[in-house]
C-alpha positions in Angstrom: 83.1 194.8 -119.1 79.3 194.4 -118.9 79.6 192.7 -115.5 82.0 195.5 -114.3 79.4 198.2 -115.3 76.6 196.3 -113.5 78.7 196.0 -110.4 79.8 199.6 -110.6 76.1 200.8 -110.8 75.2 198.5 -107.8 78.1 199.7 -105.7 77.6 203.4 -106.4 73.8 203.0 -105.8 74.7 201.5 -102.3 77.1 204.4 -101.7 74.6 207.0 -102.8 71.8 205.4 -100.7 73.9 205.6 -97.6 74.9 209.2 -98.3 71.4 210.5 -99.1 69.9 208.5 -96.2 72.3 210.4 -93.9 70.9 213.8 -95.2 67.4 212.4 -95.0 67.6 211.3 -91.4 69.3 214.6 -90.3 66.7 216.7 -92.0 63.8 214.8 -90.5 65.4 215.0 -87.0 65.8 218.8 -87.5 62.2 219.3 -88.5 63.1 220.2 -92.1 60.6 219.3 -94.8 61.9 216.5 -97.1 59.9 216.6 -100.3 61.2 213.3 -101.7 63.6 210.4 -101.1 64.1 208.6 -104.3 66.0 205.6 -105.8 67.0 206.1 -109.4 66.1 208.7 -112.0 63.6 209.3 -114.7 59.9 208.8 -114.7 58.4 207.3 -111.5 57.5 203.7 -111.5 56.2 203.6 -108.0 55.8 206.1 -105.1 54.2 206.3 -101.7 53.7 209.4 -99.5 54.3 209.1 -95.8 54.8 211.8 -93.2 54.8 214.5 -95.9 57.6 212.8 -97.9 57.3 211.0 -101.2 59.3 207.7 -101.4 59.9 206.9 -105.0 61.3 204.2 -107.3 62.2 205.5 -110.7 62.7 204.1 -114.2 66.6 204.0 -114.0 67.1 202.4 -110.5 70.7 203.6 -110.1 72.0 206.1 -107.5 69.7 208.0 -105.1 68.6 211.5 -104.2 66.9 213.5 -101.5 65.0 216.8 -102.0 65.2 218.9 -98.9 63.3 222.1 -98.6 65.4 225.2 -98.9 68.6 223.6 -100.1 67.8 224.3 -103.8 65.0 225.8 -105.9 61.7 224.8 -104.4 59.8 225.6 -107.5 57.2 222.9 -108.4 57.1 221.5 -104.8 54.2 221.6 -102.5 53.9 224.7 -100.3 56.1 224.5 -97.2 56.2 226.8 -94.1 59.5 228.8 -93.8 60.2 227.3 -90.4 60.5 223.9 -92.1 63.1 225.1 -94.6 66.9 224.4 -94.3 68.0 228.1 -94.4 65.6 229.0 -91.5 67.0 226.4 -89.1 69.7 227.1 -86.5 73.4 226.6 -87.3 73.5 223.3 -85.4 70.7 221.8 -87.6 72.4 223.0 -90.8 75.7 221.5 -89.8 74.0 218.2 -88.9 72.2 218.0 -92.3 75.3 218.7 -94.3 77.6 216.6 -92.3 75.6 213.4 -91.8 75.6 212.5 -95.6 79.4 212.1 -95.8 79.5 210.7 -92.2 77.1 207.9 -93.2 79.5 206.8 -96.0 82.4 206.7 -93.4 80.1 204.8 -91.0 79.2 202.3 -93.7 82.9 201.7 -94.3 83.4 201.2 -90.6 80.5 198.7 -90.5 81.9 196.7 -93.5 85.4 196.5 -92.0 84.1 195.5 -88.6 82.0 192.7 -90.1 85.1 191.5 -91.9 87.2 191.5 -88.7 84.4 189.9 -86.8 83.6 187.0 -89.1 86.9 186.5 -91.0 89.4 187.7 -88.5 92.3 190.2 -88.6 95.3 189.9 -90.9 98.2 188.0 -89.2 100.6 187.2 -91.9 100.8 186.8 -95.7 100.7 183.5 -97.5 102.4 182.3 -100.7 99.0 182.4 -102.5 98.4 185.3 -105.0 95.2 187.2 -104.2 95.3 189.9 -106.9 97.2 190.7 -110.1 97.8 194.4 -110.8 96.7 195.5 -114.3 99.5 196.3 -116.7 102.1 194.7 -114.4 104.8 192.1 -115.3 102.7 189.6 -113.4 99.8 190.1 -115.8 102.0 190.0 -118.9 103.7 186.7 -117.9 100.3 185.1 -117.1 100.3 184.9 -113.3 96.8 184.5 -111.9 94.9 185.0 -108.7 95.0 181.7 -106.8 98.5 180.7 -107.9 100.8 179.7 -105.1 104.5 180.7 -105.3 106.5 177.6 -104.3 110.0 179.0 -105.0 111.9 181.9 -106.5 115.2 181.2 -108.3 115.2 177.8 -106.7 114.8 179.1 -103.2 111.7 177.6 -101.5 109.2 180.2 -100.2 109.2 179.7 -96.4 108.3 183.2 -95.4 106.6 185.2 -98.1 107.9 188.4 -96.5 111.5 187.4 -97.2 110.6 186.3 -100.8 109.0 189.7 -101.4 112.2 191.4 -100.1 114.2 189.4 -102.7 111.8 190.5 -105.4 112.2 194.2 -104.3 116.0 193.9 -104.7 115.8 192.3 -108.1 114.6 195.1 -110.3 115.0 194.2 -114.0 116.4 190.8 -113.3 114.4 187.8 -114.7 113.3 185.6 -111.8 112.3 182.0 -112.2 109.0 181.4 -110.3 107.8 177.9 -109.5 104.0 178.0 -109.3 101.4 175.7 -108.0 98.3 176.3 -110.1 95.4 174.1 -108.9 97.7 171.2 -108.2 99.7 171.6 -111.4 103.3 172.8 -111.0 104.5 175.3 -113.7 107.6 177.5 -114.2 107.2 181.2 -115.0 109.9 183.8 -115.6 109.1 187.4 -114.6 111.4 190.5 -114.2 110.4 192.9 -111.4 109.7 196.4 -112.8 111.3 199.3 -110.9 108.8 201.6 -109.1 110.2 205.1 -108.8 107.8 206.0 -106.0 108.5 203.0 -103.8 112.1 202.6 -105.1 111.8 198.9 -105.3 111.2 196.2 -108.0 107.7 194.9 -108.3 106.3 192.0 -110.2 102.8 193.3 -109.6 100.9 190.8 -107.5 99.3 191.0 -104.0 99.8 188.0 -101.7 96.7 186.7 -99.9 96.8 187.4 -96.1 96.2 184.9 -93.5 93.7 185.7 -90.7 93.3 185.0 -87.0 89.9 185.0 -85.3 89.4 187.7 -82.6 86.6 188.5 -80.2 84.0 191.2 -81.1 85.6 193.9 -79.0 89.0 193.4 -80.8 87.2 193.4 -84.1 85.5 196.7 -83.2 88.9 198.2 -82.4 90.4 197.0 -85.7 87.3 198.4 -87.5 87.9 201.8 -85.9 91.6 201.7 -86.5 91.3 200.7 -90.2 88.6 203.3 -90.9 90.7 206.1 -89.4 93.7 204.8 -91.4 91.7 205.0 -94.6 90.5 208.5 -93.8 94.1 209.6 -93.1 95.2 207.9 -96.4 92.6 209.9 -98.3 93.9 213.2 -96.8 97.4 212.2 -97.8 96.3 211.6 -101.4 94.5 214.9 -101.5 97.6 216.7 -100.2 99.7 214.9 -102.8 97.3 216.1 -105.5 97.5 219.7 -104.2 101.3 219.6 -104.1 101.6 218.0 -107.5 103.1 214.7 -106.2 100.2 213.0 -107.8 99.0 214.2 -111.2 95.3 214.9 -111.9 95.8 212.5 -114.9 96.1 209.6 -112.3 92.6 210.3 -111.0 89.8 207.8 -112.0 86.4 208.8 -113.2 83.3 206.7 -113.6 84.8 204.6 -116.4 88.0 204.0 -114.5 86.1 203.1 -111.3 83.9 200.7 -113.2 87.0 198.9 -114.4 88.5 198.8 -111.0 85.2 197.5 -109.5 85.2 194.6 -111.9 88.8 193.7 -111.2 88.3 193.8 -107.4 85.1 191.7 -107.7 87.1 189.1 -109.7 89.7 189.0 -106.9 87.2 187.6 -104.3 84.6 188.7 -101.8 87.1 190.0 -99.2 89.1 192.1 -101.6 85.8 193.5 -103.0 84.5 194.4 -99.6 87.7 196.2 -98.7 87.4 198.1 -101.9 83.8 199.0 -101.1 84.8 200.2 -97.7 87.6 202.4 -99.2 85.2 203.7 -101.9 82.8 204.9 -99.1 85.7 206.6 -97.3 86.7 208.2 -100.6 83.2 209.6 -101.2 82.8 210.7 -97.6 86.1 212.5 -97.3 85.8 214.2 -100.8 82.3 215.4 -99.9 83.7 217.1 -96.8 86.1 219.2 -98.8 85.3 223.0 -98.7 84.2 223.0 -102.3 81.0 224.6 -103.6 78.3 222.0 -104.5 79.9 219.6 -102.0 78.6 219.1 -98.5 81.8 220.7 -97.3 80.9 223.7 -99.3 77.7 224.0 -97.4 79.6 223.6 -94.1 81.7 226.6 -95.1 78.6 228.7 -95.3 77.5 227.4 -92.0 80.9 228.5 -90.5 80.5 231.9 -92.1 77.1 232.3 -90.6 78.5 231.3 -87.2 81.2 233.9 -87.5 79.1 236.8 -88.8 76.0 235.7 -86.8 73.9 236.2 -89.9 73.2 233.7 -92.8 74.5 234.3 -96.3 71.7 235.1 -98.7 70.3 231.7 -99.8 70.0 232.7 -103.5 73.7 233.8 -103.5 74.7 230.6 -101.8 72.8 228.4 -104.3 74.3 230.3 -107.2 77.8 229.6 -105.9 76.9 225.9 -105.5 75.6 225.9 -109.1 78.9 227.3 -110.4 80.8 224.8 -108.2 78.8 222.0 -109.8 79.7 223.2 -113.3 83.4 223.1 -112.4 83.0 219.7 -110.8 81.3 218.4 -113.9 84.2 219.8 -116.0 86.6 217.9 -113.8 84.5 214.8 -114.2 84.7 215.1 -118.0 88.5 215.5 -117.8 89.0 212.4 -115.7 86.6 210.4 -117.8 88.6 211.5 -120.9 91.8 210.3 -119.1 90.0 207.0 -118.3 89.2 206.4 -122.0 92.8 207.3 -123.0 94.1 204.7 -120.5 91.9 202.1 -122.0 92.8 202.9 -125.6 96.5 203.4 -124.9 98.6 200.4 -126.1 100.1 198.5 -123.2 
């Protein structure tokens, strides 16, 4: 669990750095004063001032932040001319500053995926080797492990893993005899697929390892774009399912749950972990674009209102709305964290 927490903090720090760097670059390009770009929180350990901006390393070197003039209370900051503040800039600059944070997360996901497709290749097929075990699944309960190779199911040799998976899907509740090669040692394991009401199939709860084929950089770039857009679309589908009640809020994961998942993906290998990191960036990017106060999407709503009425909303009113939005978001975070803890404590 300690390793999972460390990985979680490192991953979220990378995600936060990409996000805040997007806001930072946009603000600088728009001529908006950036008071500070910092890594971590708490008392400063080290800082340097360059171009009117303080770059700081703080006592708790996790996450990141950027302080942009005019986006929050400027009390305690050095004097700044009004024409260098966010709310005095044109609509295009405000849009750019708010949008580029989430966009950088999506861009980082695209970069990670394109690197995978460039150096590893694109998925061609699936092998008989198990890449990942789903927590709480029959596979976990009977002792299947990542790296195991499925040689046969009920005496039928695994020639094409796709056909074997179809057989598992049709065998809900039926104990299956699996012949497993575990690091050169052959063992027999019995596992009964559990019926999944959403997918309407039986699942043992393991993910086969894909096989890859090398492609040229242009094809890798295409797959990087395609996979990034697919993940963005998936996020909107999940959000729609949450809004319609298809997915319960209880199924959302907070910091504790994400820390657990981070550790599990890290144990499943570098490729699986990198895919998870890409999807996490997509997750953060898309959620931040939602029209919710305190989110970047909430600021974009005020930019749209300004464009329609040709007059900005009073900045003090806007900031108060964002503050109330933050309180609501923190409440939601407490709820999902409570659910995370219940999931850990609940007997399996």
